[in-house]
Backbone of each chain as ProteinMPNN parsed JSONL, in Angstrom:
{"seq_chain_A": "NAGVTQTPKFQVLKTGQSMTLQCAQDMNHEYMSWYRQDPGMGLRLIHYSVGAGITDQGEVPNGYNVSRSTTEDFPLRLLSAAPSQTSVYFCASRGIAGTSYNEQFFGPGTRLTVL", "coords_chain_A": {"N_chain_A": [[88.096, 127.919, 153.264], [89.351, 125.949, 155.925], [91.907, 125.13, 156.134], [94.629, 123.532, 157.656], [93.734, 121.792, 160.454], [94.07, 121.172, 163.951], [93.503, 119.169, 166.804], [93.663, 118.187, 170.28], [94.402, 121.612, 171.379], [95.983, 121.912, 173.594], [97.325, 119.485, 175.867], [97.589, 117.398, 178.687], [99.162, 114.576, 179.897], [99.478, 111.535, 181.794], [102.311, 109.471, 182.483], [102.366, 106.542, 180.542], [99.739, 106.653, 179.715], [97.51, 106.603, 176.885], [96.786, 108.334, 173.826], [95.156, 110.147, 171.147], [96.15, 112.403, 168.719], [94.507, 114.697, 166.748], [94.264, 115.485, 163.26], [93.263, 117.36, 160.502], [92.617, 118.226, 157.09], [91.325, 120.412, 154.585], [91.971, 120.795, 151.957], [92.254, 118.965, 150.026], [94.721, 117.693, 149.86], [97.279, 115.405, 149.01], [99.539, 114.651, 150.44], [100.442, 114.257, 153.801], [101.778, 115.002, 157.038], [103.458, 114.489, 160.208], [105.145, 116.353, 162.655], [107.449, 116.853, 165.343], [108.321, 119.422, 167.627], [110.969, 120.519, 169.44], [112.726, 122.438, 171.917], [115.511, 124.09, 170.534], [115.881, 122.086, 168.685], [114.635, 122.24, 166.271], [112.331, 121.156, 163.732], [111.208, 117.853, 163.649], [110.59, 115.031, 161.68], [107.987, 112.747, 162.178], [106.029, 110.768, 161.224], [104.718, 110.154, 157.935], [102.402, 110.514, 155.147], [101.449, 109.62, 151.877], [99.05, 109.374, 150.738], [95.668, 108.093, 151.03], [95.61, 105.172, 152.948], [98.343, 104.773, 152.791], [101.295, 104.956, 154.547], [104.354, 106.051, 156.113], [107.522, 105.907, 157.849], [109.189, 108.587, 159.566], [111.939, 110.52, 160.795], [111.829, 110.141, 163.615], [110.058, 107.887, 164.651], [109.441, 106.144, 166.747], [107.264, 104.995, 169.272], [105.007, 106.141, 168.331], [102.025, 105.863, 166.37], [100.39, 105.877, 163.163], [97.611, 106.32, 160.915], [95.871, 106.337, 157.779], [92.963, 106.685, 156.709], [91.287, 108.246, 155.242], [91.493, 110.922, 152.791], [91.37, 113.359, 154.074], [91.973, 113.149, 156.838], [94.475, 112.542, 159.357], [95.394, 111.03, 161.89], [97.489, 110.969, 164.838], [98.791, 108.622, 166.983], [99.662, 108.156, 170.342], [101.05, 105.55, 171.96], [101.832, 104.673, 174.546], [102.347, 106.973, 176.65], [105.32, 108.854, 177.305], [107.579, 110.832, 179.323], [109.543, 111.864, 177.61], [108.179, 112.424, 175.339], [107.013, 114.82, 175.623], [106.293, 117.749, 174.025], [105.845, 120.005, 171.216], [103.506, 119.374, 168.776], [103.173, 119.282, 165.316], [101.041, 119.164, 162.546], [101.098, 118.777, 159.017], [100.364, 119.558, 155.573], [100.437, 119.04, 152.008], [100.072, 119.432, 148.423], [100.773, 116.934, 145.918], [101.617, 117.541, 143.334], [101.906, 120.404, 141.149], [101.774, 124.038, 141.043], [102.321, 124.878, 143.59], [103.96, 122.985, 144.697], [105.946, 122.534, 146.688], [104.917, 123.894, 148.796], [104.181, 123.619, 151.973], [101.631, 123.376, 154.232], [101.102, 124.211, 157.553], [99.501, 123.121, 160.585], [98.133, 124.663, 163.634], [99.325, 123.504, 165.827], [99.775, 121.174, 168.592], [100.178, 121.273, 171.987], [101.812, 119.211, 174.063], [102.136, 117.766, 177.218], [103.773, 115.414, 179.173], [103.531, 113.869, 182.185]], "CA_chain_A": [[88.889, 126.751, 153.691], [89.921, 126.043, 157.254], [93.324, 124.791, 156.05], [94.991, 122.385, 158.483], [93.266, 121.969, 161.824], [94.57, 120.192, 164.91], [92.904, 119.154, 168.129], [93.411, 119.424, 171.012], [95.474, 122.605, 171.326], [96.822, 121.59, 174.745], [96.997, 118.212, 176.493], [98.49, 116.892, 179.72], [98.983, 113.144, 180.091], [100.36, 110.85, 182.739], [103.124, 108.417, 181.873], [101.668, 105.297, 180.298], [98.439, 106.861, 179.08], [97.514, 106.686, 175.428], [95.861, 109.325, 173.285], [95.242, 110.414, 169.716], [96.144, 113.785, 168.26], [93.748, 114.738, 165.505], [94.67, 116.426, 162.226], [92.405, 117.328, 159.321], [92.821, 119.302, 156.11], [90.224, 120.49, 153.629], [92.54, 121.287, 150.702], [92.391, 117.797, 149.151], [96.139, 117.41, 149.698], [97.622, 113.991, 149.118], [100.624, 114.428, 151.385], [100.288, 114.789, 155.159], [102.904, 114.594, 157.878], [103.509, 114.905, 161.604], [106.444, 116.753, 163.163], [107.524, 117.341, 166.706], [109.244, 120.548, 167.768], [111.563, 120.632, 170.763], [113.637, 123.592, 171.985], [116.853, 123.901, 169.987], [115.959, 120.907, 167.798], [113.909, 122.428, 165.018], [111.19, 120.263, 163.494], [111.634, 116.508, 163.261], [109.5, 114.291, 161.067], [107.614, 111.53, 162.902], [105.442, 109.892, 160.219], [104.091, 110.87, 156.844], [101.519, 109.725, 154.296], [101.319, 110.198, 150.54], [97.694, 109.16, 150.278], [94.877, 107.206, 151.88], [96.103, 103.801, 153.024], [99.797, 104.716, 152.634], [102.035, 105.713, 155.552], [105.758, 105.667, 156.225], [108.181, 106.472, 159.019], [110.134, 109.675, 159.417], [113.166, 110.418, 161.591], [111.621, 109.77, 165.023], [108.736, 107.26, 164.679], [109.214, 105.229, 167.865], [106.287, 105.423, 170.268], [103.871, 106.761, 167.646], [101.397, 105.167, 165.254], [99.505, 106.684, 162.336], [96.825, 105.641, 159.9], [95.295, 107.322, 156.842], [91.817, 106.018, 156.105], [90.686, 109.195, 154.305], [92.41, 111.974, 152.364], [91.292, 114.528, 154.935], [92.376, 112.965, 158.237], [95.743, 111.844, 159.596], [95.604, 111.056, 163.336], [98.737, 110.478, 165.424], [98.499, 107.948, 168.252], [100.71, 107.855, 171.308], [100.631, 104.255, 172.47], [102.069, 104.668, 175.991], [103.063, 108.242, 176.722], [106.524, 108.966, 178.128], [107.989, 112.239, 179.464], [110.34, 112.273, 176.446], [107.263, 112.827, 174.279], [106.596, 116.202, 175.87], [106.738, 118.483, 172.851], [104.782, 120.612, 170.426], [103.304, 118.529, 167.611], [102.584, 119.97, 164.173], [100.607, 118.425, 161.381], [101.269, 119.581, 157.812], [99.891, 118.916, 154.358], [100.686, 119.73, 150.733], [99.734, 118.666, 147.246], [101.887, 116.199, 145.331], [102.09, 118.205, 142.118], [101.27, 121.693, 140.914], [102.647, 125.195, 141.205], [102.714, 125.014, 144.995], [104.417, 121.629, 145.043], [106.686, 122.457, 147.936], [104.333, 124.696, 149.857], [103.631, 122.767, 153.005], [100.826, 124.154, 155.168], [101.149, 123.663, 158.9], [98.445, 123.421, 161.545], [98.55, 125.543, 164.729], [100.107, 122.77, 166.816], [99.242, 120.635, 169.851], [101.212, 121.305, 173.028], [101.613, 118.024, 174.882], [102.997, 117.568, 178.384], [103.632, 114.093, 179.785], [104.067, 113.952, 183.552]], "C_chain_A": [[89.45, 126.968, 155.087], [91.412, 125.763, 157.218], [93.593, 123.51, 156.82], [94.545, 122.669, 159.911], [93.792, 120.84, 162.705], [93.803, 120.31, 166.211], [93.513, 118.022, 168.952], [94.547, 120.422, 170.837], [96.469, 122.364, 172.462], [96.379, 120.244, 175.315], [98.049, 117.88, 177.538], [98.153, 115.421, 179.94], [99.868, 112.659, 181.228], [101.133, 109.775, 181.992], [102.312, 107.136, 181.738], [100.299, 105.449, 179.667], [98.6, 106.896, 177.561], [96.543, 107.777, 174.999], [96.095, 109.493, 171.794], [95.175, 111.906, 169.471], [95.486, 113.807, 166.89], [94.307, 115.794, 164.553], [93.739, 116.253, 161.04], [92.749, 118.483, 158.41], [91.713, 119.242, 155.077], [90.698, 121.012, 152.276], [92.744, 120.156, 149.691], [93.856, 117.479, 148.859], [96.421, 115.928, 149.884], [98.601, 113.736, 150.268], [100.305, 115.06, 152.729], [101.413, 114.244, 156.023], [102.731, 115.116, 159.294], [104.953, 115.209, 161.973], [106.322, 116.989, 164.665], [108.581, 118.429, 166.778], [109.68, 120.645, 169.219], [112.539, 121.797, 170.771], [115.019, 123.255, 171.446], [116.988, 122.756, 169.006], [115.267, 121.125, 166.469], [112.715, 121.491, 164.939], [111.707, 118.911, 163.037], [110.425, 115.71, 162.809], [109.246, 112.98, 161.801], [107.117, 110.467, 161.925], [104.883, 110.755, 159.094], [103.246, 109.908, 156.0], [101.388, 110.413, 152.939], [99.94, 109.933, 149.935], [96.973, 108.198, 151.202], [95.413, 105.788, 151.797], [97.597, 103.648, 152.944], [100.464, 105.578, 153.701], [103.473, 105.225, 155.581], [106.382, 106.419, 157.394], [109.085, 107.635, 158.634], [111.367, 109.42, 160.265], [112.957, 109.791, 162.965], [110.272, 109.086, 165.212], [108.413, 106.462, 165.943], [108.253, 105.815, 168.889], [105.031, 106.038, 169.666], [103.347, 105.836, 166.549], [100.543, 106.138, 164.459], [98.694, 105.76, 161.436], [96.224, 106.715, 159.001], [94.151, 106.626, 156.103], [91.103, 106.931, 155.114], [91.748, 110.209, 153.88], [92.487, 113.097, 153.392], [91.972, 114.363, 156.291], [93.659, 112.157, 158.382], [96.038, 111.898, 161.093], [96.941, 110.45, 163.757], [98.42, 109.885, 166.787], [99.764, 107.759, 169.086], [100.274, 106.603, 172.05], [100.734, 104.181, 173.996], [102.968, 105.867, 176.266], [104.232, 108.196, 177.697], [106.905, 110.443, 178.24], [108.804, 112.75, 178.28], [109.464, 112.701, 175.268], [106.621, 114.187, 174.548], [107.172, 117.073, 174.764], [105.551, 119.256, 172.272], [104.698, 119.825, 169.126], [102.592, 119.321, 166.514], [102.221, 118.967, 163.094], [100.767, 119.345, 160.172], [100.726, 118.819, 156.619], [100.345, 119.715, 153.149], [100.247, 118.829, 149.593], [100.974, 117.987, 146.689], [102.45, 116.943, 144.137], [101.343, 119.512, 141.939], [102.232, 122.815, 141.206], [103.086, 125.38, 142.646], [103.203, 123.682, 145.534], [105.072, 121.566, 146.4], [106.066, 123.271, 149.051], [103.611, 123.792, 150.817], [102.908, 123.648, 154.014], [100.818, 123.451, 156.516], [99.896, 124.019, 159.682], [98.991, 124.261, 162.691], [99.306, 124.831, 165.835], [99.29, 122.256, 167.996], [100.384, 120.608, 170.855], [100.938, 120.213, 174.032], [102.632, 117.989, 176.005], [102.717, 116.199, 178.964], [104.327, 114.12, 181.145], [104.57, 112.589, 184.04]], "O_chain_A": [[89.965, 128.043, 155.396], [92.125, 126.112, 158.159], [92.879, 122.52, 156.663], [94.937, 123.674, 160.503], [93.938, 119.702, 162.259], [93.491, 121.411, 166.665], [93.855, 116.984, 168.386], [95.555, 120.103, 170.206], [97.667, 122.592, 172.297], [95.199, 119.899, 175.256], [99.246, 118.055, 177.31], [96.992, 115.067, 180.146], [100.869, 113.286, 181.575], [100.661, 109.238, 180.99], [101.657, 106.697, 182.683], [99.749, 104.483, 179.139], [99.676, 107.18, 177.034], [95.599, 108.103, 175.718], [97.103, 109.039, 171.253], [94.269, 112.59, 169.947], [95.849, 113.047, 165.993], [94.763, 116.854, 164.98], [93.46, 115.13, 160.62], [93.119, 119.568, 158.86], [91.222, 118.166, 154.733], [89.918, 121.606, 151.532], [93.333, 120.362, 148.63], [94.198, 117.05, 147.757], [95.885, 115.281, 150.783], [98.499, 112.733, 150.974], [99.945, 116.235, 152.806], [101.935, 113.158, 155.77], [101.969, 116.049, 159.547], [105.865, 114.445, 161.659], [105.244, 117.284, 165.183], [109.599, 118.375, 166.088], [108.857, 120.831, 170.116], [113.123, 122.116, 169.735], [115.627, 122.262, 171.847], [118.09, 122.473, 168.536], [115.319, 120.246, 165.609], [112.16, 121.085, 165.961], [112.547, 118.832, 162.14], [109.379, 115.708, 163.459], [110.168, 112.196, 162.023], [107.711, 109.394, 161.811], [104.611, 111.941, 159.284], [103.35, 108.686, 156.112], [101.235, 111.632, 152.861], [99.696, 110.232, 148.766], [97.592, 107.563, 152.056], [95.642, 105.265, 150.707], [98.103, 102.528, 153.016], [100.233, 106.786, 153.761], [103.773, 104.121, 155.129], [105.851, 107.425, 157.865], [109.662, 107.672, 157.547], [111.796, 108.28, 160.441], [113.787, 109.012, 163.433], [109.404, 109.649, 165.879], [107.252, 106.137, 166.191], [108.395, 106.96, 169.319], [104.105, 106.411, 170.387], [104.108, 105.126, 165.892], [100.028, 107.112, 165.01], [99.036, 104.596, 161.226], [96.084, 107.867, 159.411], [94.338, 106.059, 155.027], [90.388, 106.447, 154.236], [92.783, 110.338, 154.534], [93.537, 113.716, 153.566], [92.494, 115.334, 156.839], [93.902, 111.213, 157.631], [96.844, 112.719, 161.53], [97.454, 109.537, 163.111], [97.851, 110.557, 167.647], [100.786, 107.271, 168.603], [99.231, 106.603, 172.703], [99.825, 103.681, 174.658], [104.189, 105.788, 176.132], [104.152, 107.587, 178.764], [106.588, 111.227, 177.346], [108.763, 113.941, 177.972], [109.965, 113.279, 174.304], [105.777, 114.642, 173.776], [108.387, 117.133, 174.58], [104.426, 119.175, 172.764], [105.709, 119.631, 168.45], [101.555, 119.944, 166.746], [102.984, 118.055, 162.776], [100.59, 120.557, 160.288], [100.635, 117.591, 156.641], [100.606, 120.914, 153.245], [100.072, 117.622, 149.766], [102.096, 118.415, 146.957], [103.667, 116.967, 143.953], [100.269, 119.705, 142.511], [103.381, 122.575, 141.575], [104.128, 125.985, 142.897], [102.906, 123.3, 146.666], [104.799, 120.658, 147.185], [106.624, 123.339, 150.146], [102.546, 123.26, 150.504], [103.503, 124.561, 154.585], [100.56, 122.251, 156.605], [99.3, 125.076, 159.476], [100.188, 124.548, 162.725], [99.878, 125.489, 166.705], [98.257, 122.823, 168.351], [101.426, 120.0, 170.611], [99.953, 120.269, 174.768], [103.831, 118.158, 175.782], [101.564, 115.852, 179.221], [105.53, 114.358, 181.247], [105.052, 112.477, 185.167]]}, "seq_chain_B": "GQQLNQSPQSMFIQEGEDVSMNCTSSSIFNTWLWYKQEPGEGPVLLIALYKAGELTSNGRLTAQFGITRKDSFLNISASIPSDVGIYFCAQGASGTYKYIFGTGTRLKVLA", "coords_chain_B": {"N_chain_B": [[118.778, 112.548, 164.617], [119.535, 113.696, 161.242], [120.393, 117.137, 160.88], [120.178, 120.573, 159.862], [122.691, 123.134, 159.934], [122.115, 126.131, 161.325], [122.525, 129.613, 161.428], [122.659, 132.979, 162.751], [121.857, 131.73, 166.108], [120.162, 133.39, 167.506], [118.964, 136.775, 167.22], [119.105, 140.192, 168.016], [117.835, 143.121, 166.946], [117.709, 146.551, 165.785], [114.789, 148.319, 164.799], [114.413, 148.869, 161.347], [116.941, 148.082, 160.594], [118.957, 145.898, 158.507], [118.829, 142.328, 158.096], [120.596, 139.257, 158.222], [120.771, 135.794, 157.734], [121.911, 132.375, 157.771], [122.198, 129.046, 156.409], [123.655, 125.857, 156.549], [124.687, 122.723, 155.142], [125.841, 119.33, 155.241], [125.182, 117.737, 153.23], [123.982, 117.391, 149.845], [121.133, 118.812, 148.434], [118.052, 119.255, 146.572], [116.278, 121.285, 146.963], [115.7, 124.271, 148.708], [114.069, 125.657, 151.457], [112.518, 128.376, 153.132], [111.084, 129.197, 156.196], [108.823, 130.972, 158.377], [108.028, 131.233, 161.8], [105.634, 132.276, 164.003], [104.909, 133.176, 167.43], [103.101, 130.6, 169.06], [102.023, 129.61, 166.742], [101.937, 127.631, 163.674], [104.688, 126.939, 161.368], [105.16, 129.084, 158.5], [105.489, 129.122, 155.023], [107.962, 131.062, 153.44], [109.811, 131.479, 151.28], [110.741, 129.528, 148.476], [113.348, 127.685, 146.995], [114.837, 126.33, 144.076], [117.034, 125.719, 142.455], [120.629, 125.673, 142.103], [122.319, 128.674, 142.827], [120.1, 130.239, 142.457], [118.288, 133.202, 143.082], [115.864, 134.66, 144.968], [113.137, 136.842, 145.638], [110.786, 138.068, 148.063], [108.91, 140.462, 148.689], [110.327, 142.306, 151.243], [112.097, 140.341, 151.745], [114.837, 138.31, 150.794], [116.252, 135.468, 149.344], [118.838, 133.063, 148.76], [119.992, 130.257, 146.905], [122.749, 128.412, 147.478], [125.716, 128.101, 145.437], [127.184, 125.757, 145.735], [125.243, 124.065, 146.526], [124.986, 123.373, 149.112], [124.385, 125.284, 150.91], [122.428, 128.139, 152.05], [121.104, 131.451, 152.165], [119.178, 133.911, 153.941], [117.935, 137.115, 153.656], [116.636, 139.982, 155.284], [115.351, 143.058, 154.652], [115.335, 146.393, 155.987], [114.042, 146.017, 158.636], [111.018, 145.431, 160.507], [108.764, 145.668, 163.358], [106.921, 143.477, 163.151], [108.387, 141.473, 162.007], [109.361, 139.839, 163.878], [110.025, 136.613, 165.18], [110.602, 133.073, 164.649], [112.876, 131.889, 162.338], [113.147, 129.376, 160.01], [115.215, 127.216, 158.101], [114.903, 124.742, 155.545], [115.528, 121.633, 153.958], [114.922, 119.678, 151.033], [114.786, 116.636, 149.184], [114.575, 115.745, 145.781], [112.101, 113.501, 144.63], [111.598, 112.435, 147.059], [109.603, 112.722, 150.035], [110.45, 113.877, 152.283], [111.505, 116.391, 154.474], [114.226, 118.161, 155.902], [114.765, 120.077, 158.744], [116.282, 123.133, 159.836], [117.666, 124.371, 162.977], [116.68, 126.817, 163.608], [116.482, 130.439, 163.642], [116.106, 132.861, 165.967], [114.464, 135.845, 165.888], [114.433, 139.108, 167.128], [113.019, 142.287, 167.146], [113.743, 145.522, 167.969], [111.932, 148.342, 168.721]], "CA_chain_B": [[118.589, 112.623, 163.175], [120.309, 114.721, 160.549], [119.825, 118.477, 160.919], [120.933, 121.623, 159.199], [123.317, 124.111, 160.818], [121.546, 127.429, 161.023], [123.122, 130.639, 162.278], [122.89, 132.787, 164.18], [120.744, 131.129, 166.839], [119.225, 134.459, 167.83], [119.405, 138.111, 166.838], [118.347, 141.335, 168.508], [118.203, 144.223, 166.056], [116.875, 147.743, 165.839], [113.874, 148.503, 163.667], [115.029, 149.553, 160.216], [118.189, 147.429, 160.217], [118.878, 144.711, 157.669], [119.118, 141.083, 158.804], [121.064, 138.168, 157.373], [120.93, 134.513, 158.409], [122.256, 131.368, 156.78], [121.995, 127.64, 156.709], [124.607, 125.011, 155.835], [124.443, 121.295, 155.248], [126.921, 118.478, 154.754], [124.635, 116.986, 152.101], [123.446, 118.157, 148.719], [119.717, 118.594, 148.173], [117.549, 119.966, 145.395], [115.329, 122.325, 147.347], [115.845, 124.98, 149.979], [112.859, 126.371, 151.845], [112.622, 129.232, 154.315], [109.816, 129.345, 156.899], [108.759, 131.829, 159.571], [107.071, 130.782, 162.796], [105.292, 133.258, 165.031], [104.562, 132.499, 168.695], [101.828, 129.903, 169.145], [101.526, 129.258, 165.42], [102.767, 126.753, 162.882], [105.535, 127.635, 160.391], [104.566, 129.522, 157.241], [106.516, 129.183, 153.984], [108.297, 132.398, 152.936], [110.461, 131.401, 149.979], [111.217, 128.215, 148.045], [114.433, 127.773, 145.997], [114.863, 125.022, 143.427], [118.268, 125.391, 141.744], [121.829, 126.321, 142.596], [122.514, 130.04, 142.359], [118.835, 130.966, 142.36], [118.065, 134.309, 144.006], [114.42, 134.926, 144.922], [112.664, 137.841, 146.596], [109.384, 138.092, 148.457], [108.829, 141.723, 149.431], [111.604, 142.702, 151.835], [112.895, 139.134, 151.962], [115.582, 137.769, 149.659], [116.945, 134.234, 149.699], [119.641, 132.493, 147.681], [120.401, 128.854, 146.915], [124.181, 128.466, 147.26], [126.252, 127.436, 144.244], [127.615, 124.401, 146.099], [124.005, 123.365, 146.897], [125.061, 122.976, 150.512], [124.06, 126.383, 151.794], [121.45, 129.114, 151.61], [120.955, 132.55, 153.102], [117.948, 134.721, 153.907], [118.106, 138.502, 154.077], [115.447, 140.803, 155.492], [115.779, 144.459, 154.6], [114.532, 147.388, 156.707], [113.2, 145.216, 159.53], [109.908, 146.06, 161.219], [108.415, 144.846, 164.53], [106.206, 142.23, 162.825], [109.335, 140.463, 161.541], [109.709, 139.006, 165.03], [109.616, 135.216, 165.056], [111.688, 132.126, 164.426], [113.04, 131.591, 160.92], [113.701, 128.039, 159.792], [115.51, 126.733, 156.767], [114.598, 123.333, 155.376], [115.995, 121.043, 152.704], [114.204, 118.518, 150.557], [115.395, 115.968, 148.043], [113.59, 115.37, 144.771], [111.757, 112.087, 144.677], [111.211, 112.039, 148.426], [108.67, 113.645, 150.668], [110.998, 114.229, 153.581], [112.248, 117.626, 154.617], [115.023, 118.303, 157.111], [114.676, 121.459, 159.185], [117.317, 123.703, 160.683], [117.281, 124.587, 164.376], [115.97, 128.091, 163.691], [117.069, 131.711, 164.082], [115.083, 133.63, 166.669], [114.677, 137.261, 165.604], [113.677, 140.095, 167.901], [113.201, 143.633, 166.599], [113.515, 146.555, 168.985], [111.373, 149.555, 168.095]], "C_chain_B": [[119.403, 113.745, 162.565], [119.616, 116.06, 160.641], [120.746, 119.441, 160.2], [121.511, 122.563, 160.246], [122.839, 125.493, 160.423], [122.152, 128.451, 161.969], [122.691, 132.025, 161.815], [121.686, 132.139, 164.854], [119.699, 132.169, 167.183], [119.836, 135.799, 167.452], [118.475, 139.14, 167.485], [118.771, 142.526, 167.654], [117.26, 145.394, 166.259], [115.979, 147.786, 164.605], [114.571, 149.306, 162.575], [116.333, 148.914, 159.746], [117.92, 146.263, 159.264], [119.344, 143.492, 158.469], [119.621, 140.058, 157.802], [121.246, 136.91, 158.214], [121.241, 133.461, 157.359], [122.107, 129.962, 157.322], [123.006, 126.838, 155.915], [124.302, 123.553, 156.11], [125.657, 120.535, 154.756], [126.463, 117.69, 153.524], [124.1, 117.922, 151.035], [121.98, 117.802, 148.518], [119.259, 119.468, 147.011], [116.645, 121.136, 145.704], [115.743, 122.949, 148.661], [114.548, 125.738, 150.233], [113.153, 127.223, 153.064], [111.233, 129.47, 154.885], [109.961, 130.374, 158.026], [107.698, 131.27, 160.509], [106.866, 131.872, 163.83], [104.826, 132.528, 166.289], [103.178, 131.871, 168.663], [101.247, 129.459, 167.824], [102.43, 128.221, 164.763], [103.619, 127.544, 161.904], [104.767, 127.972, 159.112], [105.688, 129.67, 156.216], [106.696, 130.612, 153.489], [108.802, 132.326, 151.5], [110.885, 129.961, 149.721], [112.23, 128.405, 146.92], [114.668, 126.392, 145.422], [116.144, 124.73, 142.651], [119.421, 126.243, 142.245], [121.992, 127.697, 141.971], [121.24, 130.863, 142.318], [118.716, 132.009, 143.458], [116.601, 134.712, 143.877], [114.032, 135.923, 145.996], [111.177, 137.688, 146.846], [109.217, 139.329, 149.33], [110.201, 142.13, 149.934], [112.534, 141.517, 152.082], [113.573, 138.709, 150.665], [116.316, 136.535, 150.128], [117.722, 133.734, 148.486], [119.995, 131.048, 147.96], [121.884, 128.857, 146.561], [124.645, 127.646, 146.06], [126.655, 125.998, 144.542], [126.437, 123.491, 146.432], [124.019, 122.881, 148.346], [124.737, 124.124, 151.454], [123.029, 127.324, 151.173], [121.438, 130.253, 152.616], [119.619, 133.243, 152.882], [118.282, 136.106, 154.424], [116.746, 139.157, 154.252], [115.909, 142.247, 155.505], [114.796, 145.326, 155.396], [113.535, 146.72, 157.654], [112.146, 146.076, 160.245], [109.5, 145.152, 162.378], [107.723, 143.524, 164.197], [107.117, 141.167, 162.207], [109.751, 139.519, 162.67], [109.184, 137.588, 164.823], [110.841, 134.328, 164.952], [111.708, 131.778, 162.942], [113.754, 130.247, 160.775], [114.079, 127.863, 158.332], [115.148, 125.254, 156.726], [115.115, 122.883, 154.018], [115.13, 119.859, 152.339], [114.904, 117.94, 149.352], [114.301, 115.587, 147.06], [113.332, 113.878, 144.852], [111.443, 111.582, 146.072], [110.239, 113.078, 148.955], [109.201, 114.147, 151.999], [111.756, 115.545, 153.503], [113.018, 117.581, 155.917], [115.029, 119.781, 157.462], [115.905, 121.873, 159.976], [116.771, 123.966, 162.077], [116.667, 125.957, 164.609], [116.834, 129.256, 164.122], [115.944, 132.529, 164.691], [115.403, 135.111, 166.509], [113.802, 138.122, 166.49], [114.028, 141.484, 167.366], [112.814, 144.644, 167.661], [113.071, 147.839, 168.304], [112.16, 150.805, 168.495]], "O_chain_B": [[119.898, 114.628, 163.265], [118.396, 116.14, 160.499], [121.922, 119.162, 159.965], [120.918, 122.772, 161.304], [123.12, 125.97, 159.323], [122.282, 128.197, 163.166], [122.393, 132.23, 160.638], [120.622, 132.012, 164.248], [118.501, 131.889, 167.162], [121.055, 135.945, 167.373], [117.253, 138.989, 167.501], [119.945, 142.895, 167.644], [116.172, 145.258, 166.82], [116.362, 147.348, 163.52], [115.237, 150.303, 162.854], [116.783, 149.17, 158.63], [116.818, 145.717, 159.218], [120.147, 143.61, 159.394], [119.137, 139.991, 156.673], [121.822, 136.971, 159.3], [120.884, 133.62, 156.192], [121.918, 129.736, 158.517], [123.204, 127.1, 154.729], [123.746, 123.191, 157.147], [126.421, 121.046, 153.938], [127.275, 117.05, 152.857], [123.807, 119.089, 151.295], [121.626, 116.625, 148.441], [120.007, 120.321, 146.532], [116.283, 121.898, 144.808], [116.093, 122.251, 149.612], [114.001, 126.377, 149.334], [113.944, 126.839, 153.926], [110.319, 129.886, 154.173], [111.05, 130.611, 158.548], [106.612, 130.882, 160.078], [107.819, 132.334, 164.458], [104.393, 131.378, 166.211], [102.2, 132.519, 168.289], [100.113, 128.984, 167.769], [103.54, 127.963, 165.228], [103.316, 128.705, 161.629], [103.858, 127.252, 158.701], [106.72, 130.275, 156.506], [105.725, 131.293, 153.158], [108.294, 133.015, 150.616], [111.333, 129.262, 150.63], [112.003, 129.192, 146.001], [114.701, 125.401, 146.151], [116.336, 123.594, 142.219], [119.238, 127.357, 142.736], [121.829, 127.875, 140.764], [121.305, 132.082, 142.157], [119.008, 131.734, 144.622], [116.149, 135.067, 142.788], [114.528, 135.865, 147.121], [110.416, 137.249, 145.984], [109.363, 139.264, 150.55], [111.135, 142.284, 149.147], [113.645, 141.695, 152.58], [112.974, 138.74, 149.59], [116.938, 136.545, 151.191], [117.323, 133.95, 147.342], [120.262, 130.664, 149.099], [122.248, 129.263, 145.458], [124.043, 126.63, 145.715], [126.487, 125.118, 143.699], [126.611, 122.284, 146.602], [123.175, 122.083, 148.755], [124.806, 123.96, 152.672], [122.789, 127.315, 149.965], [121.73, 130.045, 153.794], [119.019, 133.175, 151.808], [118.848, 136.252, 155.507], [115.822, 138.922, 153.473], [116.777, 142.613, 156.297], [113.602, 145.038, 155.47], [112.323, 146.85, 157.482], [112.354, 147.254, 160.537], [109.858, 143.974, 162.382], [107.926, 142.538, 164.906], [106.656, 140.064, 161.912], [110.42, 138.514, 162.428], [108.063, 137.383, 164.358], [111.971, 134.776, 165.142], [110.682, 131.416, 162.364], [114.822, 130.024, 161.346], [113.36, 128.303, 157.435], [115.094, 124.594, 157.764], [115.137, 123.652, 153.057], [114.661, 119.123, 153.207], [115.541, 118.663, 148.586], [113.222, 115.154, 147.464], [114.243, 113.092, 145.114], [111.063, 110.424, 146.245], [110.083, 114.162, 148.392], [108.469, 114.779, 152.76], [112.542, 115.776, 152.585], [112.543, 117.038, 156.914], [115.266, 120.634, 156.607], [116.496, 121.067, 160.696], [115.577, 123.807, 162.332], [116.181, 126.232, 165.706], [117.797, 129.09, 164.872], [114.959, 132.849, 164.026], [116.46, 135.581, 166.929], [112.595, 137.906, 166.597], [115.199, 141.803, 167.162], [111.7, 144.623, 168.184], [113.754, 148.356, 167.419], [111.829, 151.908, 168.061]]}, "name": "protein", "num_of_chains": 2, "seq": "NAGVTQTPKFQVLKTGQSMTLQCAQDMNHEYMSWYRQDPGMGLRLIHYSVGAGITDQGEVPNGYNVSRSTTEDFPLRLLSAAPSQTSVYFCASRGIAGTSYNEQFFGPGTRLTVLGQQLNQSPQSMFIQEGEDVSMNCTSSSIFNTWLWYKQEPGEGPVLLIALYKAGELTSNGRLTAQFGITRKDSFLNISASIPSDVGIYFCAQGASGTYKYIFGTGTRLKVLA"}
């Protein structure tokens, strides 16, 4: 199993550009989520999904869109990048039920800089 | 957004020393989680706690779910260089899928 994979690993954008951060998992997990990590702020939830076709907002959803057309993939779209979106983005997944109910697996992160 | 108060923010310790860090919240939740993040990587779950008073160990790591359900601590005994990283606490409420993360404790171990 590859676990949770994210691409790209690094990205530089200009203000106003749009892009999609990719996330995929091969563990057949129902739940997937996106976090951003900023210095001194910990991890903040952007959007999450509890299954294909179902998404919901987290703490900081503004400026981001998500969709979940398959169990495996959960892309994050930046509609019009702003310098405030410079951050490290982590995708995570976990199963809904089972012995590892709360074990959330994180991807390696995407480091995004918006100029 | 709401965040957990985690302390200390950073620690520099000698190899072999014990380490203690804690997390407090103004709200009551049903789950406490402790994660470790190494440079350039995503967080990895260390310990999960599910009820007040619970004390759980994972090797040299021990964590407790506070009786008031508003705090938790993580201890690392006999630290080694590979313990270096950022340790995060997180809280989750039953019936939701949202976790709130602390701001992290950055640990450095001097050989």
